[in-house]
C-alpha positions in Angstrom: 34.3 160.3 96.1 36.9 163.0 95.6 40.2 162.1 93.9 43.4 163.2 95.6 45.3 165.9 93.8 48.1 164.5 91.7 51.1 166.7 92.5 53.4 164.8 90.2 51.5 165.5 87.0 50.8 161.9 86.1 47.5 160.6 84.8 44.5 161.0 87.0 43.1 157.9 88.8 40.8 155.8 86.8 37.4 155.0 88.2 35.4 152.2 86.6 31.6 152.7 86.4 29.4 150.9 88.9 27.8 147.6 87.8 24.6 147.5 89.7 23.2 144.5 87.8 26.4 142.5 88.6 26.3 143.6 92.3 22.6 142.6 92.6 23.2 139.2 91.0 26.1 138.5 93.4 24.3 139.8 96.4 23.2 137.3 99.0 25.6 134.6 97.6 24.7 134.6 93.9 26.6 131.9 92.0 29.6 133.6 90.3 29.4 131.1 87.4 25.9 132.2 86.6 26.8 135.9 87.0 29.9 135.4 84.7 27.7 133.8 82.1 25.1 136.5 82.3 27.6 139.4 82.5 30.8 138.1 80.8 32.4 141.6 80.5 32.4 142.1 84.3 35.7 141.3 86.1 34.2 140.6 89.6 32.5 137.3 88.9 35.7 136.0 87.1 37.8 137.1 90.1 35.5 135.3 92.5 35.7 132.2 90.4 39.5 132.4 90.4 39.6 133.0 94.1 37.3 130.0 94.7 39.5 127.8 92.4 42.6 128.9 94.2 41.0 128.0 97.6 40.2 124.6 96.1 43.8 124.0 94.9 42.8 124.2 91.3 45.5 126.5 90.0 45.0 126.0 86.3 41.3 126.8 86.5 42.1 129.8 88.7 44.6 131.0 86.1 42.0 130.8 83.3 39.3 132.5 85.3 41.7 135.2 86.6 43.1 135.9 83.1 39.6 136.3 81.8 38.7 138.8 84.5 42.0 140.6 84.1 41.5 141.1 80.3 37.8 142.1 80.7 39.0 144.6 83.3 41.7 146.0 80.9 38.9 146.5 78.4 36.8 148.4 80.9 39.7 150.5 82.1 40.4 151.6 78.5 36.8 152.5 78.0 37.0 154.6 81.2 40.0 156.6 79.8 42.9 154.6 81.2 45.9 154.7 78.8 48.0 151.9 80.1 49.3 153.4 83.3 48.2 155.5 86.2 46.3 154.8 89.4 43.4 152.4 89.6 42.3 153.0 93.3 41.3 150.1 95.5 39.1 152.6 97.5 36.8 152.9 94.5 34.6 149.9 94.8 33.9 149.3 91.1 37.7 148.9 90.5 37.9 146.0 92.9 36.8 143.3 90.4 39.7 144.1 88.1 42.2 144.4 91.0 41.0 141.1 92.5 41.3 139.4 89.1 44.9 140.8 88.8 45.8 139.6 92.3 44.3 136.2 91.6 46.3 136.0 88.4 49.4 136.7 90.3 48.6 134.0 92.9 47.7 131.5 90.2 50.8 132.2 88.2 52.9 131.6 91.3 51.0 128.3 91.9 51.8 127.0 88.4 55.4 128.2 88.5 55.1 131.0 86.1 57.4 133.4 88.0 57.7 136.1 85.3 54.0 136.5 85.1 53.7 136.4 88.9 56.3 139.2 89.2 54.7 141.3 86.5 51.2 141.0 88.0 52.6 141.9 91.5 54.3 145.0 90.1 51.2 146.0 88.1 49.0 145.6 91.1 51.4 147.9 93.1 51.4 150.4 90.3 47.6 150.5 90.3 47.4 151.0 94.0 49.8 149.9 96.8 46.8 149.6 99.1 45.5 146.8 96.8 48.7 144.9 97.4 48.1 145.1 101.2 44.5 144.0 100.8 44.9 141.3 98.3 48.5 140.0 98.6 49.2 140.5 102.3 52.3 138.3 102.2 53.8 140.3 99.4 53.3 143.6 101.3 55.9 142.7 103.9 
């Protein structure tokens, strides 16, 4: 995948490395609880658990799962050279676990009434990649 040229001189996009073991474990409907236990540093299984909890109306559990995935993703981004700002493209598949955890954290924060956190997460997701907002928070993209 080629990165677009950054004409504004900001940091280059951050691309997380692929996680084939996690992808393989989740393939075919693998249980995200088992995958999170086996690969706790991966954001994607935590994001899936958060999304599942949100769908079940379990906002507090969703918040905890999403926050775990979010923080694991921040660790991975830093290891990949991210310095606290700059694009994290949705189009790069390995970034999606972090972005999904961030979006789930925004939704869970909204569900429990934590508006400051909800707003911060929504802004951060847009700063990472506006396309992620459209994919993950379609109501917010309007």
